[in-house]
N, C-alpha and C positions, 0 to 999 in steps of 0.2 A: 339293644335294649328292647325288651319285649313290650308289645302293646303301646304303641305310640299314639293311639287315638286320644283326642282330647277329653274323652268321656270314659269314666270308670265304669258305668253301667248304662251303655248307650240305649238299651231298650227301655229303661225308665227315665233317663235324663231328657231324651229327644221324644217321649211319647207325645201324641197330639193332645189338645185340650180335651176333645171328645172322649179319648181313651182313658185320659187321666182322670176325668169327672166319673167315668163308669167305674174305674178301679177304686176311687174314693168312696162312692156309694156303697159298693159291695163291701168294702172293709169297714166303712162306718156302721152298716147294719150288723155286720159280725161282732164289731166292738161293743155296740149297745146291748146285744144279747148276752155278751160275755159279762159286762158290768153288772147284770142281774145276779152274779155270784156274790156281790158285795151288798152286805146289809145296808151300807150308807146309801148307794144308789137305789137299792129297792125302795127305801123310805122316801128319797127324793122324788122318784117316779110316782109313788103313791100320792105324795103331796100335791104334784102337778096333774094328777089324773091322766097320766100317758102310760103306754106300753111300748115295748120295742117295735111292734107292728105299726105304730103311727110314723115311724122314720121310713118314708117311701121315696123322698128326693133329697138332694143335698141341701136345699133351702130348709127342710125339716130339722136340720141341725139347731135351728133357733128355738125348736120346741124343748130342746134338752135343758137341763138345769146347768147353771154355772157352778164351777167348782173353784174354791179360793184356797190361799195359803192357810187361812184360818180353819177351814174344814179339815185339812191335813193335821193341823196341830190339835184340834179338838178330837180327832179320832186317832191320835198317837198311841202306839207306833203303827199297827198294822191294820187299822180299821177299814182301809180302802182296798185291801188286797183282794184279787179276784181268783187266786189259785191256792191251793193248799201251800203251807210254808215249806213242806218238803220238795216242791218244785221250784223254790226260789233259791238262787246261788249267790247273791250278793245284794247289799243295800248300800245307799248313800244317803246322807242326811246334811241338813244345813247346820250351822253352828248352834243354834238355839240359844243365842245369848239373850234373847227377851222372852224365854219361855220354852215351851216344848219345841225341839227341832221339827223340820218337816222331813219325813222318811219316804224314800221311793224304793220299791222292791223291784228285783229284776230276776227273770228265768235266764237259762242259758241262751235261748233263742233271742230274747231282749239284748243280751250283751253282743250276741253275734250281729244282729241288725244295727246296733249302735256302732260297732266297729266298722261295718260297711258304710254307714252314713258319714263317718269321719273321714274314712278312706276316699269317699266320693269327694268330699270338700277338698282334701289335701291334693288330690290328683287334679281337680278343676283348676287349681292355681298353679300347676306346673311341676308338683313333687312326683318324682319317679324313683324306682328301686335303687337307682345309683346315687341317690341323695343320701345325706346325713342329717337326721332330724334330731334337734335338741329341745327338750321340753323343760321351761323353767317354771312350770306351775307345780303347785303342791300336790302331793299324792295323798292317798288316804280317802277321807270322806268328801274331799273337794273333787268334783267329777272332771275338772280339766286335766288333772295328772293322768289318770288311767284312761279317760276318754280319748285323749290325743295319743297315749301310748299305743293302744291297741289299734287305732285307726292307722298310725304311721307303720306299724308292724304289718297290717293288712296290705298296705301299698307295697311293702318289701324293703323299706328304708332301714339302714343301720340306725338304731335309736340310741339317744343318749338321755337317760332319765335323770337329768341333772337336779330336778326338783327345784323348790323356791330358795331365794337368798344366796349369800356368799358370791357376790358379784364378781370378785377376783377370780374365783374358781370358775365360774361361768365363762368368763373371757378366756381363761386358760384352755377350757374344753373346746370352745369355739375354735381357737387357733390349732390346738394340738390334733383335734380329731377331724378338722376340716369340715366343720359344721356348715351346710348350705341352707337348711330349713330351720328357722328358729321360732318357737311359740313363746310369747311374753305378753303380759298385759301392758297397754300403752305407757303407763307411768313408769313401769320397770324397764321397758325398752329404752326410754329416755335415760333412765339411771345407768343402764349398761353403757350407753354411749358417753355419759359423763365420766365414768371410771375409765373407760378407754383413753379418753383425753388426758385424765390424770396419770394414767400409766404409759402414755406416749404410743398408744396403739392406733393405728390408722385403719379403720374398717375396711376400706378399698383396698389398701396395699397388703394388710396383714391377715385378712380373713377372706374366706370363700362365700361368705353370707350373700344369699340372693333372694330368698323368700322370707318374710316375717308374717306370722300369723297373730293378729291382735284381737282382743275382744275382752269381756267381762266388765269393762268401765265404758260409760258413755264418753266418747271423744269426738272432737270437732274435725273437719277435713283439714284445717290448719295444723292440727297437731299431727295427724298422719303424714301430711306432706313433710313436715320438719323431721319426723322419724325417719322417712325415706331419705331425705337429703343427708341426715347425719350418718346413718348406717349403710348408705348406698344399697338399698334393698328395695323391692316392691312390697308394701305392707298391705295385707288383705284383711278385711274386717270379718270377724267370726261372731256368730250369735248362738249361744247355748243357754239353757236353763235346766237346772237340775231336776225340776218337776217333769220335765219332758224326757230327759235322759242326760243331758249335760251338753258339751260341744257337739256340733254336727246337726243341729236344728236348721241353721241357715248359714250361708257362707257367700262372699264375693267370688265372682269369676275374675278372669283376667281382664275383663272390660272395666272392672271396678265401678260398676254403675248400678249398685244395689245388690242386696244379698238374696240369692236364690234359696228359697224355703222349700224343703223337700215335701211336696204334696202327696207323695205316696206313703209318707209317715204321719203327716198332720193335716188337719183341715183349719184353714186360716180365717179368722174374722178380725175386723177392726171396729171397734164400738166407741161410743161416746161414754167416757167413763163416769158421767153423772146420770145421763138417761138410760144407759145400757142398750141403746138402739145402734144398729149398724150405721157406720157413715160411708158415703160414696168413696170409691176408689180414688186415691190421690189425696183424701183428707187426713189430717193427723187424728189419731185416736189410740185407744189401748189395744194391744194385741191380745187376742184370745185364741187359744190353741186346743184342738181336740186330737188326742193321739188315735191312730187308727191302724198301728202295726205293733201293738204291745201286748203281752201276755199277763205279766205279774200284776201291774197296777195301772191299767189305763185311765186316763182322765178325761172327763167330758167338759168342753168349754172352760178351760182353765184360764183365769184371769191372771195374766203375767204381770200386769201393772206397768208394762213397758210401753212407751209411747213412740209410735211409728206410723208409716203409711204405706199402702201398696203403690208401687210405681206403675204407671200405665205403659202399654206397649210391650213389644217383644225384645229380648236381648240379642244383640248380634251373635252371641256365642251359640245360639241354636237350641238351648234349653228353654222349655215352655213352662217351667214351674214359676209361680209367681215371685216377684222380687219386692223386698221390703227396703225402705229408705233407711239410712243411718238412724240409729235410736236417738231420740231427742231427750231421753231421760225417763223417769218413771212418774206415773200419776200420783204416787204417794210421796215423791220427792220434790214435788213443786213447791217453790217458794211463794208465799203470799205476803207482800209487804205493801202496806198503805193502800190495799186494794188491788194491787198490780200482781199478775202472775208470772213469775219468773222461773226459768229453768237454768241450772248452772251451766249447761252447754252454750247458752247465749253468751253468758260472761267469758268463758273460755275462748269462744270464737273471736272476740275482741282482744283479749290479751295475747293471743298467739300471732296476731298481726305484727307485734313489736319484737324485732330481732333482739332488743335489749333485755327481754325478759326471758326467764326460764319457763319450764312447762309446770312448775309447781306453785299452786296458789290455794289459799283457804278463805272462804267466805263465812264471816262470823255475823250472826244476827243478835241484837241485843236490844233491850228496853232501856232507854235512859230519859229520866224526867217525863215519863209517859209517853215517850216517843219511840217508835221502833226505828232502828238504825241498821245499816249494812256497812261492814267494813271488809275490804278485800286486801288481804296481805298477799303479795306476789314476789317471788324471788327474782332478783336480778341475774342475768346470765354472766358468765365470766368474761363476756366481751365488753361489758360496761364498766366505765370508771366510777369513782365515788365523788365526782363533781357535784356539789351541792345545788348549784344553779341549774345544771342539766337535769338533776333528779327532780327538782321542782317542776321543771317545764314538762318532763315526761309525765310526771303524776297528773298535771293539769290536762295534758292531751288525752291520756287514758281515760280520766274521768269524764271528760266531755263526750268521748265516743261511747263509753258505756251508758252514759245518760241518754244518748240518742238511741241506744239499742233496748235498754230495759225500762226507760222512762222514769227511772229513780236516780237520784245523785248519790252514789256510794262514796265513802271515804276510802281512798286508795293509798296504801302503803307499800313502798317498795323496800324490800328487805334483802340482806346479804344472801348469797348462794348457801344453801344448807341450813337456813334458819327454821325452815318448816319441818325438818326431820322426816323427809319422806322414807317410808319403809321399804325394804328390799323384798318383803314377804306378802304384804297384804295390799288390797286396792286402796288407792289413794283417798284420804278423807278430803272432801271438797267443802263441806257445810257443816258448821256448827251453830245450831239454833239455841241460844241461851236466853231467849225471851220468855218472859212470864205470861204464858198463854192461858186464859181462863175461859 
């Protein structure tokens, strides 16, 4: 097998911090000048009274305007483009279920760089040309399909573009084609295992799976460990966002101690989502990213709304790019109940401690008699009996541990397996807010 190095691009992945900072500044200055081709950024710079010449150090990134999802929607479809349309070869967009979708344009160079970034991630977790890669993500406007596809091909793997859904067929492909590397969102990886059990398929005996790439949904360490144990794989966390490019923004290495974010592609900031001021390394805040290696539609200080923190210290793997902690949710997905800030990931962390429970749950917020309430429906695993007294005892234990974690007493309801109708094709719905908020 060619190129047994643990690094796909060693000259970039092991670059010293000093050289990395120098490369970032050079690319940032080029990007800011390039953004002046966009009327949107021209107006933003004018409002702030700055010019590209004001960017002399990396710290000067804080002088730049923030960009938001609302900016993309208000300038739909191509208002943030920085190149003539004839130079763009593809666009991706969000679903746009609540108004205009967000649209991102790519030149051929952008697509080539994207494929390299994903290949770097896949190589980092041990994927090699002899592997068989199966992608259970949707293709089309959803970036995970084509993003992982081209990255896997860049590595040189045989690729299986299975796309989303049809779990029985997914399992057949895994067995028949000898799939060794699988990409799936966490909730769907759990669904694959459930169907394997129903069909009498033993992942260890009947498949060659060894690597699982998971992402797109916030998930706890408990859920990752359960997936690893069930499918007999190592599961590596992936972070991608379509406004940046899609998958390939950040990825865990084999150390599984944080996601390396490719700083030759992005400048990373963590800010307080209320004050918009930077927080110290190690503190939780909102991830803000500036693209520094994109032609079609570069974005300055894009507010991802994702909550994470920068992990201190160096990674034993030898890569010097900053590492992000597992995402804790989104600043706009935070639940505020009776004055308490709660994130769904806190609830999941408690639920998955219980082997009697499945990975599927639903948090429902309602207003009853002028009082806001939280109900948590969680499916039982197939290992649990329907003994009434045992169910009552389990509900009380779960409720007590949840109260200790979130400081609110929820109503916990244990429901039969399959009651929550988990989808094979979409991210799991974790929260329904039915309150009358005025």
